[in-house]
Biopython code that builds the backbone (N, CA, C, O; Angstrom):
import numpy as np
from Bio.PDB.StructureBuilder import StructureBuilder

atoms = [
    (1, "MET", "N", (1.279, -13.459, 49.292)),
    (1, "MET", "CA", (1.956, -11.818, 49.507)),
    (1, "MET", "C", (1.504, -11.326, 50.924)),
    (1, "MET", "O", (0.427, -11.418, 51.513)),
    (2, "LEU", "N", (3.025, -10.624, 51.350)),
    (2, "LEU", "CA", (3.002, -10.640, 52.771)),
    (2, "LEU", "C", (2.400, -8.985, 53.049)),
    (2, "LEU", "O", (2.625, -8.047, 52.283)),
    (3, "GLY", "N", (1.801, -8.921, 54.001)),
    (3, "GLY", "CA", (1.551, -7.772, 54.473)),
    (3, "GLY", "C", (1.992, -7.283, 55.729)),
    (3, "GLY", "O", (3.162, -7.551, 56.000)),
    (4, "LYS", "N", (1.420, -6.708, 56.466)),
    (4, "LYS", "CA", (1.870, -6.092, 57.547)),
    (4, "LYS", "C", (2.097, -7.212, 58.616)),
    (4, "LYS", "O", (1.395, -8.203, 58.815)),
    (5, "TYR", "N", (3.471, -6.747, 59.388)),
    (5, "TYR", "CA", (4.222, -8.155, 60.142)),
    (5, "TYR", "C", (4.599, -9.373, 59.889)),
    (5, "TYR", "O", (4.618, -10.213, 60.789)),
    (6, "GLY", "N", (5.014, -9.704, 58.431)),
    (6, "GLY", "CA", (5.311, -10.555, 58.050)),
    (6, "GLY", "C", (4.319, -11.683, 57.703)),
    (6, "GLY", "O", (4.592, -12.779, 57.213)),
    (7, "LEU", "N", (2.838, -11.087, 58.134)),
    (7, "LEU", "CA", (1.592, -11.967, 57.785)),
    (7, "LEU", "C", (0.988, -11.758, 56.417)),
    (7, "LEU", "O", (0.697, -10.658, 55.946)),
    (8, "LYS", "N", (0.828, -12.948, 55.819)),
    (8, "LYS", "CA", (-0.027, -13.068, 54.468)),
    (8, "LYS", "C", (-1.123, -11.633, 54.277)),
    (8, "LYS", "O", (-1.381, -10.877, 55.214)),
    (9, "THR", "N", (-1.444, -11.538, 53.459)),
    (9, "THR", "CA", (-2.001, -10.725, 53.105)),
    (9, "THR", "C", (-4.135, -11.113, 53.770)),
    (9, "THR", "O", (-4.898, -10.530, 54.541)),
    (10, "GLU", "N", (-4.264, -12.683, 52.668)),
    (10, "GLU", "CA", (-5.242, -12.985, 52.994)),
    (10, "GLU", "C", (-5.603, -14.002, 54.294)),
    (10, "GLU", "O", (-6.666, -14.597, 54.472)),
    (11, "ASP", "N", (-4.358, -14.023, 55.179)),
    (11, "ASP", "CA", (-4.537, -14.107, 56.505)),
    (11, "ASP", "C", (-5.521, -13.114, 57.458)),
    (11, "ASP", "O", (-6.477, -13.320, 58.205)),
    (12, "LEU", "N", (-4.766, -11.930, 57.023)),
    (12, "LEU", "CA", (-5.115, -10.427, 57.681)),
    (12, "LEU", "C", (-6.853, -10.050, 57.132)),
    (12, "LEU", "O", (-7.706, -9.385, 57.720)),
    (13, "GLU", "N", (-6.920, -10.691, 55.936)),
    (13, "GLU", "CA", (-8.306, -10.475, 55.321)),
    (13, "GLU", "C", (-9.166, -11.164, 56.242)),
    (13, "GLU", "O", (-9.986, -10.596, 56.964)),
    (14, "ARG", "N", (-8.899, -12.758, 56.190)),
    (14, "ARG", "CA", (-9.603, -13.593, 57.004)),
    (14, "ARG", "C", (-9.819, -13.128, 58.600)),
    (14, "ARG", "O", (-10.863, -13.312, 59.227)),
    (15, "VAL", "N", (-8.708, -12.537, 59.082)),
    (15, "VAL", "CA", (-9.092, -11.864, 60.517)),
    (15, "VAL", "C", (-10.050, -10.728, 60.566)),
    (15, "VAL", "O", (-10.677, -10.231, 61.502)),
    (16, "ARG", "N", (-10.012, -10.554, 59.751)),
    (16, "ARG", "CA", (-10.624, -8.969, 59.591)),
    (16, "ARG", "C", (-11.853, -8.853, 59.527)),
    (16, "ARG", "O", (-12.508, -7.945, 60.038)),
    (17, "LEU", "N", (-12.405, -10.076, 58.677)),
    (17, "LEU", "CA", (-14.027, -10.458, 58.300)),
    (17, "LEU", "C", (-14.442, -11.045, 59.454)),
    (17, "LEU", "O", (-15.589, -10.908, 59.880)),
    (18, "ARG", "N", (-13.414, -11.828, 60.113)),
    (18, "ARG", "CA", (-13.570, -12.213, 61.511)),
    (18, "ARG", "C", (-14.343, -11.592, 62.602)),
    (18, "ARG", "O", (-15.385, -12.009, 63.106)),
    (19, "ASP", "N", (-13.608, -10.430, 62.916)),
    (19, "ASP", "CA", (-13.717, -9.291, 63.618)),
    (19, "ASP", "C", (-14.151, -7.964, 63.097)),
    (19, "ASP", "O", (-13.414, -6.996, 62.910)),
    (20, "GLU", "N", (-15.236, -8.022, 62.919)),
    (20, "GLU", "CA", (-16.128, -7.243, 62.422)),
    (20, "GLU", "C", (-16.758, -6.153, 63.558)),
    (20, "GLU", "O", (-17.680, -5.417, 63.205)),
    (21, "THR", "N", (-16.297, -6.092, 64.740)),
    (21, "THR", "CA", (-16.515, -5.661, 65.930)),
    (21, "THR", "C", (-14.922, -5.957, 66.687)),
    (21, "THR", "O", (-14.037, -6.790, 66.491)),
    (22, "CYS", "N", (-15.117, -4.686, 67.732)),
    (22, "CYS", "CA", (-13.875, -4.620, 68.512)),
    (22, "CYS", "C", (-13.571, -6.558, 69.170)),
    (22, "CYS", "O", (-14.571, -7.131, 69.600)),
    (23, "VAL", "N", (-12.652, -7.085, 69.169)),
    (23, "VAL", "CA", (-12.777, -8.384, 70.256)),
    (23, "VAL", "C", (-12.708, -8.265, 71.581)),
    (23, "VAL", "O", (-12.709, -9.261, 72.304)),
    (24, "TYR", "N", (-12.615, -6.549, 72.238)),
    (24, "TYR", "CA", (-12.364, -6.679, 73.884)),
    (24, "TYR", "C", (-14.163, -5.892, 73.921)),
    (24, "TYR", "O", (-15.113, -6.463, 74.456)),
    (25, "CYS", "N", (-14.262, -4.440, 73.186)),
    (25, "CYS", "CA", (-15.505, -4.227, 73.759)),
    (25, "CYS", "C", (-16.497, -4.331, 72.860)),
    (25, "CYS", "O", (-17.623, -4.143, 73.321)),
    (26, "HIS", "N", (-16.394, -4.642, 71.398)),
    (26, "HIS", "CA", (-17.791, -5.432, 70.701)),
    (26, "HIS", "C", (-18.024, -3.931, 70.167)),
    (26, "HIS", "O", (-19.049, -3.742, 69.511)),
    (27, "LYS", "N", (-17.063, -2.734, 70.421)),
    (27, "LYS", "CA", (-17.617, -1.482, 69.419)),
    (27, "LYS", "C", (-17.738, -1.685, 68.071)),
    (27, "LYS", "O", (-16.813, -2.438, 67.765)),
    (28, "LYS", "N", (-18.247, -1.473, 67.309)),
    (28, "LYS", "CA", (-18.633, -1.439, 65.330)),
    (28, "LYS", "C", (-16.945, -0.623, 65.142)),
    (28, "LYS", "O", (-16.616, 0.402, 65.741)),
    (29, "MET", "N", (-16.331, -1.168, 64.456)),
    (29, "MET", "CA", (-14.984, -0.474, 64.116)),
    (29, "MET", "C", (-15.059, 0.144, 62.679)),
    (29, "MET", "O", (-15.823, -0.292, 61.818)),
    (30, "ILE", "N", (-14.119, 1.297, 62.473)),
    (30, "ILE", "CA", (-14.148, 2.089, 61.135)),
    (30, "ILE", "C", (-13.065, 1.199, 60.493)),
    (30, "ILE", "O", (-12.100, 0.828, 61.162)),
    (31, "TYR", "N", (-13.235, 0.816, 59.051)),
    (31, "TYR", "CA", (-11.723, -0.017, 58.424)),
    (31, "TYR", "C", (-11.956, 0.687, 56.947)),
    (31, "TYR", "O", (-13.115, 0.710, 56.532)),
    (32, "PRO", "N", (-11.276, 1.061, 56.419)),
    (32, "PRO", "CA", (-9.639, 1.019, 57.053)),
    (32, "PRO", "C", (-9.837, 1.814, 57.772)),
    (32, "PRO", "O", (-10.817, 2.531, 57.977)),
    (33, "TYR", "N", (-8.526, 1.697, 58.375)),
    (33, "TYR", "CA", (-8.238, 2.883, 59.515)),
    (33, "TYR", "C", (-8.169, 4.311, 59.138)),
    (33, "TYR", "O", (-7.519, 4.726, 58.179)),
    (34, "ASN", "N", (-8.830, 5.001, 59.894)),
    (34, "ASN", "CA", (-8.798, 6.635, 59.972)),
    (34, "ASN", "C", (-8.063, 7.425, 61.067)),
    (34, "ASN", "O", (-8.472, 7.526, 62.223)),
    (35, "PRO", "N", (-6.853, 8.014, 60.550)),
    (35, "PRO", "CA", (-6.113, 8.338, 61.701)),
    (35, "PRO", "C", (-6.665, 9.592, 62.175)),
    (35, "PRO", "O", (-6.030, 10.084, 63.107)),
    (36, "ASN", "N", (-7.373, 10.042, 61.898)),
    (36, "ASN", "CA", (-8.774, 11.177, 62.320)),
    (36, "ASN", "C", (-9.449, 10.389, 63.359)),
    (36, "ASN", "O", (-9.682, 10.890, 64.459)),
    (37, "ASN", "N", (-9.722, 9.382, 63.117)),
    (37, "ASN", "CA", (-10.729, 8.847, 64.309)),
    (37, "ASN", "C", (-10.002, 7.345, 64.889)),
    (37, "ASN", "O", (-10.486, 6.219, 65.007)),
    (38, "ARG", "N", (-8.624, 7.887, 65.182)),
    (38, "ARG", "CA", (-7.989, 6.822, 65.815)),
    (38, "ARG", "C", (-8.631, 5.467, 67.094)),
    (38, "ARG", "O", (-8.454, 4.289, 67.402)),
    (39, "GLN", "N", (-9.123, 6.201, 67.320)),
    (39, "GLN", "CA", (-10.262, 5.381, 68.724)),
    (39, "GLN", "C", (-11.247, 4.492, 68.282)),
    (39, "GLN", "O", (-11.630, 3.539, 68.961)),
    (40, "ASP", "N", (-11.855, 4.886, 66.686)),
    (40, "ASP", "CA", (-13.271, 3.614, 66.475)),
    (40, "ASP", "C", (-12.833, 3.308, 65.258)),
    (40, "ASP", "O", (-13.672, 3.136, 64.373)),
    (41, "SER", "N", (-11.512, 3.185, 64.983)),
    (41, "SER", "CA", (-11.009, 2.997, 63.801)),
    (41, "SER", "C", (-10.255, 1.216, 64.268)),
    (41, "SER", "O", (-9.605, 1.070, 65.303)),
    (42, "ALA", "N", (-10.494, 0.187, 63.396)),
    (42, "ALA", "CA", (-9.630, -1.126, 63.686)),
    (42, "ALA", "C", (-8.027, -1.284, 63.354)),
    (42, "ALA", "O", (-7.110, -1.122, 62.549)),
    (43, "THR", "N", (-8.379, -1.653, 64.412)),
    (43, "THR", "CA", (-6.172, -1.862, 64.524)),
    (43, "THR", "C", (-6.080, -3.329, 64.673)),
    (43, "THR", "O", (-7.004, -4.089, 64.960)),
    (44, "ILE", "N", (-4.423, -3.732, 64.362)),
    (44, "ILE", "CA", (-4.450, -4.445, 64.606)),
    (44, "ILE", "C", (-4.030, -5.196, 65.635)),
    (44, "ILE", "O", (-2.840, -4.924, 65.795)),
    (45, "GLU", "N", (-4.292, -5.799, 66.224)),
    (45, "GLU", "CA", (-3.913, -6.697, 68.079)),
    (45, "GLU", "C", (-3.285, -7.429, 68.263)),
    (45, "GLU", "O", (-3.729, -8.573, 68.167)),
    (46, "HIS", "N", (-1.839, -7.226, 68.647)),
    (46, "HIS", "CA", (-1.153, -8.743, 68.786)),
    (46, "HIS", "C", (-1.397, -9.133, 70.470)),
    (46, "HIS", "O", (-1.001, -8.532, 71.468)),
    (47, "LEU", "N", (-2.276, -10.482, 70.331)),
    (47, "LEU", "CA", (-3.056, -10.851, 71.125)),
    (47, "LEU", "C", (-1.186, -11.089, 72.251)),
    (47, "LEU", "O", (-0.969, -10.670, 73.387)),
    (48, "ASN", "N", (-0.412, -11.725, 71.509)),
    (48, "ASN", "CA", (0.939, -12.070, 72.496)),
    (48, "ASN", "C", (1.505, -10.587, 72.361)),
    (48, "ASN", "O", (1.507, -9.887, 71.348)),
    (49, "HIS", "N", (2.079, -10.220, 73.883)),
    (49, "HIS", "CA", (2.450, -8.728, 74.164)),
    (49, "HIS", "C", (4.002, -8.660, 73.804)),
    (49, "HIS", "O", (4.599, -7.644, 74.158)),
    (50, "LEU", "N", (4.776, -9.758, 73.061)),
    (50, "LEU", "CA", (5.674, -9.689, 72.413)),
    (50, "LEU", "C", (6.485, -10.601, 71.637)),
    (50, "LEU", "O", (6.435, -11.791, 71.951)),
    (51, "PRO", "N", (7.275, -10.217, 70.607)),
    (51, "PRO", "CA", (7.073, -10.424, 69.795)),
    (51, "PRO", "C", (7.473, -12.299, 69.403)),
    (51, "PRO", "O", (7.890, -12.782, 70.456)),
    (52, "PRO", "N", (7.463, -13.131, 68.537)),
    (52, "PRO", "CA", (7.011, -12.915, 67.121)),
    (52, "PRO", "C", (5.804, -12.363, 66.857)),
    (52, "PRO", "O", (4.981, -12.537, 67.756)),
    (53, "TRP", "N", (5.453, -11.786, 65.962)),
    (53, "TRP", "CA", (3.968, -11.212, 65.576)),
    (53, "TRP", "C", (3.576, -11.585, 64.217)),
    (53, "TRP", "O", (2.901, -11.013, 63.362)),
    (54, "ASP", "N", (4.142, -12.621, 64.256)),
    (54, "ASP", "CA", (3.522, -13.507, 62.464)),
    (54, "ASP", "C", (2.718, -14.558, 62.685)),
    (54, "ASP", "O", (2.697, -15.642, 62.103)),
    (55, "ASN", "N", (2.123, -14.198, 63.482)),
    (55, "ASN", "CA", (1.341, -15.511, 63.709)),
    (55, "ASN", "C", (-0.146, -15.545, 63.734)),
    (55, "ASN", "O", (-0.838, -15.241, 64.706)),
    (56, "PRO", "N", (-0.620, -15.989, 62.436)),
    (56, "PRO", "CA", (-2.286, -15.266, 62.488)),
    (56, "PRO", "C", (-3.155, -15.410, 63.594)),
    (56, "PRO", "O", (-4.055, -14.629, 63.906)),
    (57, "LYS", "N", (-2.783, -16.618, 64.256)),
    (57, "LYS", "CA", (-3.063, -17.419, 65.549)),
    (57, "LYS", "C", (-3.344, -16.245, 66.827)),
    (57, "LYS", "O", (-4.008, -16.233, 67.863)),
    (58, "THR", "N", (-2.676, -15.541, 66.300)),
    (58, "THR", "CA", (-2.228, -14.123, 67.683)),
    (58, "THR", "C", (-2.126, -12.985, 67.269)),
    (58, "THR", "O", (-1.264, -12.155, 67.556)),
    (59, "ILE", "N", (-3.298, -12.862, 66.341)),
    (59, "ILE", "CA", (-3.545, -11.628, 66.090)),
    (59, "ILE", "C", (-4.922, -11.145, 65.549)),
    (59, "ILE", "O", (-5.377, -11.548, 64.478)),
    (60, "ALA", "N", (-5.522, -10.301, 66.318)),
    (60, "ALA", "CA", (-7.235, -9.813, 65.992)),
    (60, "ALA", "C", (-7.063, -8.703, 65.527)),
    (60, "ALA", "O", (-5.996, -8.290, 65.073)),
    (61, "TYR", "N", (-8.512, -7.855, 65.613)),
    (61, "TYR", "CA", (-8.742, -6.445, 65.347)),
    (61, "TYR", "C", (-9.295, -5.977, 66.443)),
    (61, "TYR", "O", (-10.260, -6.575, 66.920)),
    (62, "CYS", "N", (-8.766, -4.770, 67.072)),
    (62, "CYS", "CA", (-10.044, -4.348, 68.205)),
    (62, "CYS", "C", (-9.899, -2.888, 67.654)),
    (62, "CYS", "O", (-9.289, -2.617, 66.620)),
    (63, "CYS", "N", (-10.451, -2.091, 68.362)),
    (63, "CYS", "CA", (-10.755, -0.442, 68.213)),
    (63, "CYS", "C", (-9.621, 0.202, 68.593)),
    (63, "CYS", "O", (-9.008, -0.475, 69.419)),
    (64, "GLY", "N", (-8.951, 1.496, 68.263)),
    (64, "GLY", "CA", (-8.141, 2.359, 68.863)),
    (64, "GLY", "C", (-7.906, 2.224, 70.022)),
    (64, "GLY", "O", (-6.848, 1.736, 70.419)),
    (65, "SER", "N", (-9.093, 2.737, 70.996)),
    (65, "SER", "CA", (-9.454, 2.844, 72.298)),
    (65, "SER", "C", (-8.685, 1.572, 73.095)),
    (65, "SER", "O", (-7.721, 1.772, 73.833)),
    (66, "CYS", "N", (-9.065, 0.673, 72.922)),
    (66, "CYS", "CA", (-8.338, -0.656, 73.452)),
    (66, "CYS", "C", (-7.317, -0.952, 73.193)),
    (66, "CYS", "O", (-6.634, -1.454, 74.085)),
    (67, "ASN", "N", (-6.800, -0.790, 71.971)),
    (67, "ASN", "CA", (-5.399, -1.177, 71.557)),
    (67, "ASN", "C", (-4.633, -0.216, 72.413)),
    (67, "ASN", "O", (-3.793, -0.723, 73.156)),
    (68, "SER", "N", (-4.755, 0.875, 72.432)),
    (68, "SER", "CA", (-4.106, 2.108, 73.027)),
    (68, "SER", "C", (-4.104, 1.555, 74.479)),
    (68, "SER", "O", (-3.017, 1.511, 75.054)),
    (69, "SER", "N", (-5.357, 1.077, 75.207)),
    (69, "SER", "CA", (-5.115, 1.164, 76.785)),
    (69, "SER", "C", (-4.363, -0.144, 76.794)),
    (69, "SER", "O", (-3.239, 0.041, 77.261)),
    (70, "ARG", "N", (-4.576, -1.418, 76.443)),
    (70, "ARG", "CA", (-3.803, -2.236, 76.740)),
    (70, "ARG", "C", (-2.575, -1.930, 76.173)),
    (70, "ARG", "O", (-2.036, -1.725, 77.261)),
    (71, "GLY", "N", (-1.490, -1.685, 75.203)),
    (71, "GLY", "CA", (-0.447, -1.261, 75.403)),
    (71, "GLY", "C", (0.230, -2.619, 75.423)),
    (71, "GLY", "O", (-0.515, -3.594, 75.320)),
    (72, "PRO", "N", (1.391, -2.799, 75.529)),
    (72, "PRO", "CA", (2.325, -3.919, 75.749)),
    (72, "PRO", "C", (2.080, -4.849, 76.888)),
    (72, "PRO", "O", (2.943, -5.636, 77.277)),
    (73, "LYS", "N", (0.773, -4.743, 77.472)),
    (73, "LYS", "CA", (0.231, -5.709, 78.835)),
    (73, "LYS", "C", (-0.024, -7.191, 78.413)),
    (73, "LYS", "O", (-0.351, -7.645, 77.316)),
    (74, "LYS", "N", (0.179, -7.706, 79.399)),
    (74, "LYS", "CA", (-0.610, -9.298, 79.278)),
    (74, "LYS", "C", (-1.702, -9.003, 79.197)),
    (74, "LYS", "O", (-1.946, -7.943, 79.773)),
    (75, "ILE", "N", (-2.811, -9.631, 78.560)),
    (75, "ILE", "CA", (-4.218, -9.563, 78.496)),
    (75, "ILE", "C", (-4.850, -9.486, 79.615)),
    (75, "ILE", "O", (-5.403, -8.452, 79.988)),
    (76, "ARG", "N", (-4.836, -10.730, 80.370)),
    (76, "ARG", "CA", (-4.871, -10.792, 82.007)),
    (76, "ARG", "C", (-4.395, -9.812, 83.209)),
    (76, "ARG", "O", (-4.826, -9.454, 84.305)),
    (77, "ASP", "N", (-3.739, -9.677, 82.732)),
    (77, "ASP", "CA", (-3.431, -7.956, 83.426)),
    (77, "ASP", "C", (-3.873, -6.849, 83.079)),
    (77, "ASP", "O", (-3.791, -5.950, 83.917)),
    (78, "TRP", "N", (-4.420, -6.570, 81.883)),
    (78, "TRP", "CA", (-4.782, -5.563, 81.368)),
    (78, "TRP", "C", (-6.280, -5.933, 81.763)),
    (78, "TRP", "O", (-6.766, -4.851, 82.093)),
    (79, "PHE", "N", (-7.034, -6.691, 81.867)),
    (79, "PHE", "CA", (-8.757, -7.039, 82.680)),
    (79, "PHE", "C", (-8.227, -6.179, 83.944)),
    (79, "PHE", "O", (-9.070, -5.297, 84.107)),
    (80, "LYS", "N", (-7.383, -6.068, 84.739)),
    (80, "LYS", "CA", (-7.189, -5.402, 85.996)),
    (80, "LYS", "C", (-7.554, -3.867, 85.816)),
    (80, "LYS", "O", (-8.479, -3.497, 86.538)),
    (81, "THR", "N", (-7.127, -3.135, 85.182)),
    (81, "THR", "CA", (-7.372, -1.938, 85.095)),
    (81, "THR", "C", (-8.306, -1.177, 85.024)),
    (81, "THR", "O", (-9.375, -1.786, 84.974)),
    (82, "LYS", "N", (-8.427, 0.238, 84.986)),
    (82, "LYS", "CA", (-9.798, 0.542, 85.446)),
    (82, "LYS", "C", (-10.274, 0.739, 84.120)),
    (82, "LYS", "O", (-11.482, 0.503, 84.144)),
    (83, "TYR", "N", (-9.884, 1.079, 82.894)),
    (83, "TYR", "CA", (-10.416, 0.890, 81.606)),
    (83, "TYR", "C", (-11.212, -0.280, 81.753)),
    (83, "TYR", "O", (-12.435, -0.246, 81.620)),
    (84, "CYS", "N", (-10.530, -1.383, 82.040)),
    (84, "CYS", "CA", (-11.792, -2.406, 81.329)),
    (84, "CYS", "C", (-12.680, -2.816, 82.593)),
    (84, "CYS", "O", (-13.718, -3.465, 82.464)),
    (85, "MET", "N", (-12.298, -2.482, 83.542)),
    (85, "MET", "CA", (-13.029, -2.346, 84.790)),
    (85, "MET", "C", (-14.556, -1.238, 84.277)),
    (85, "MET", "O", (-15.735, -1.384, 84.598)),
    (86, "GLU", "N", (-14.223, -0.685, 83.819)),
    (86, "GLU", "CA", (-15.362, 0.843, 83.428)),
    (86, "GLU", "C", (-15.953, 0.003, 82.346)),
    (86, "GLU", "O", (-17.158, -0.192, 82.506)),
    (87, "LYS", "N", (-15.431, -0.541, 81.297)),
    (87, "LYS", "CA", (-16.335, -1.357, 80.520)),
    (87, "LYS", "C", (-16.287, -2.774, 80.599)),
    (87, "LYS", "O", (-16.474, -3.367, 79.537)),
    (88, "ASN", "N", (-16.074, -3.460, 81.635)),
    (88, "ASN", "CA", (-16.821, -4.412, 81.800)),
    (88, "ASN", "C", (-15.945, -5.587, 80.447)),
    (88, "ASN", "O", (-16.517, -6.388, 79.707)),
    (89, "ILE", "N", (-14.624, -5.320, 80.517)),
    (89, "ILE", "CA", (-14.238, -6.263, 79.407)),
    (89, "ILE", "C", (-13.460, -6.950, 80.716)),
    (89, "ILE", "O", (-12.922, -6.371, 81.659)),
    (90, "ASN", "N", (-13.588, -8.455, 80.441)),
    (90, "ASN", "CA", (-12.854, -9.321, 81.192)),
    (90, "ASN", "C", (-13.114, -10.981, 80.215)),
    (90, "ASN", "O", (-13.717, -11.219, 79.169)),
    (91, "ILE", "N", (-12.347, -11.840, 81.154)),
    (91, "ILE", "CA", (-12.233, -13.169, 80.537)),
    (91, "ILE", "C", (-13.935, -13.881, 79.762)),
    (91, "ILE", "O", (-14.055, -14.788, 78.938)),
    (92, "ASN", "N", (-15.051, -13.015, 80.450)),
    (92, "ASN", "CA", (-16.024, -13.476, 80.059)),
    (92, "ASN", "C", (-16.433, -12.771, 78.947)),
    (92, "ASN", "O", (-16.727, -13.570, 78.058)),
    (93, "THR", "N", (-16.558, -11.803, 78.659)),
    (93, "THR", "CA", (-17.078, -10.883, 77.731)),
    (93, "THR", "C", (-16.133, -10.837, 76.341)),
    (93, "THR", "O", (-16.805, -10.914, 75.312)),
    (94, "VAL", "N", (-15.035, -10.751, 76.195)),
    (94, "VAL", "CA", (-14.067, -10.611, 75.055)),
    (94, "VAL", "C", (-14.946, -11.707, 73.814)),
    (94, "VAL", "O", (-15.914, -12.468, 73.784)),
    (95, "ALA", "N", (-14.087, -11.286, 73.079)),
    (95, "ALA", "CA", (-14.525, -11.963, 71.892)),
    (95, "ALA", "C", (-13.868, -13.857, 71.886)),
    (95, "ALA", "O", (-12.917, -14.053, 72.643)),
    (96, "LYS", "N", (-14.276, -14.823, 71.248)),
    (96, "LYS", "CA", (-13.745, -16.495, 71.541)),
    (96, "LYS", "C", (-12.222, -16.239, 70.829)),
    (96, "LYS", "O", (-11.470, -17.122, 71.241)),
    (97, "PRO", "N", (-11.573, -15.383, 69.959)),
    (97, "PRO", "CA", (-10.290, -15.664, 69.851)),
    (97, "PRO", "C", (-9.188, -15.029, 70.793)),
    (97, "PRO", "O", (-7.995, -15.318, 70.707)),
    (98, "VAL", "N", (-9.645, -14.262, 71.573)),
    (98, "VAL", "CA", (-9.176, -13.654, 72.679)),
    (98, "VAL", "C", (-9.316, -14.398, 74.058)),
    (98, "VAL", "O", (-8.430, -14.302, 74.907)),
    (99, "LYS", "N", (-10.231, -14.995, 74.218)),
    (99, "LYS", "CA", (-10.583, -16.316, 75.152)),
    (99, "LYS", "C", (-9.733, -17.508, 75.061)),
    (99, "LYS", "O", (-9.249, -18.123, 76.011)),
    (100, "GLU", "N", (-9.605, -17.766, 73.807)),
    (100, "GLU", "CA", (-9.188, -19.159, 73.485)),
    (100, "GLU", "C", (-7.173, -18.568, 73.585)),
    (100, "GLU", "O", (-6.331, -19.124, 74.291)),
    (101, "TYR", "N", (-6.998, -17.725, 72.938)),
    (101, "TYR", "CA", (-5.981, -17.210, 73.360)),
    (101, "TYR", "C", (-5.225, -17.442, 74.708)),
    (101, "TYR", "O", (-4.225, -18.142, 74.873)),
    (102, "VAL", "N", (-5.753, -16.876, 75.426)),
    (102, "VAL", "CA", (-5.471, -16.531, 77.153)),
    (102, "VAL", "C", (-5.540, -17.773, 77.874)),
    (102, "VAL", "O", (-4.697, -18.130, 78.697)),
    (103, "LEU", "N", (-6.766, -18.550, 77.480)),
    (103, "LEU", "CA", (-6.542, -19.992, 78.228)),
    (103, "LEU", "C", (-5.719, -20.672, 77.880)),
    (103, "LEU", "O", (-5.086, -21.351, 78.689)),
    (104, "ASN", "N", (-5.433, -20.703, 76.322)),
    (104, "ASN", "CA", (-4.771, -21.940, 75.818)),
    (104, "ASN", "C", (-3.459, -21.509, 75.643)),
    (104, "ASN", "O", (-2.628, -22.395, 75.439)),
    (105, "ILE", "N", (-3.052, -20.264, 75.679)),
    (105, "ILE", "CA", (-1.188, -19.875, 75.035)),
    (105, "ILE", "C", (-0.840, -18.843, 76.400)),
    (105, "ILE", "O", (0.241, -19.041, 76.956)),
    (106, "GLU", "N", (-1.540, -17.995, 76.820)),
    (106, "GLU", "CA", (-1.184, -16.730, 77.592)),
    (106, "GLU", "C", (-1.211, -17.547, 78.966)),
    (106, "GLU", "O", (-0.070, -17.740, 79.387)),
    (107, "ASP", "N", (-1.911, -17.915, 79.526)),
    (107, "ASP", "CA", (-1.971, -18.771, 80.657)),
    (107, "ASP", "C", (-0.840, -19.907, 81.271)),
    (107, "ASP", "O", (-0.502, -20.287, 82.392)),
    (108, "LYS", "N", (-0.458, -20.218, 79.842)),
    (108, "LYS", "CA", (0.524, -21.232, 79.799)),
    (108, "LYS", "C", (2.397, -20.701, 79.863)),
    (108, "LYS", "O", (3.483, -21.247, 80.059)),
    (109, "LEU", "N", (1.975, -19.610, 79.625)),
    (109, "LEU", "CA", (3.475, -18.676, 79.900)),
    (109, "LEU", "C", (4.180, -18.487, 81.120)),
    (109, "LEU", "O", (5.208, -17.809, 81.140)),
]
sb = StructureBuilder()
sb.init_structure("model")
sb.init_model(0)
sb.init_chain("A")
sb.init_seg("    ")
for serial, (resi, resn, name, xyz) in enumerate(atoms, 1):
    if name == "N":
        sb.init_residue(resn, " ", resi, " ")
    sb.init_atom(name, np.array(xyz, "f"), 0.0, 1.0, " ", f" {name:<3s}", serial, name[0])
structure = sb.get_structure()
């Protein structure tokens, strides 16, 4: 069965179980999503800043605060922002799926 963004429901669940904390700031997230506490809720993060978004290898879960801060920026560009500098978010501190995406895909675009 297909879930959000054309991804299989089981792929989304596998990613959610892998990403128990935000892949960027490592905050424990609220799941399921709570619109009354968006900043702490688990949100689907598209590591690729442009479509297509239907590849389970390019999604992760991050907190609403990080997702909102990043917006449509490339991850390396986002690392240079005040938000990331203040929270010490960089290539060395992010979770493995983000690091692998940046090094193996984004850096080659």
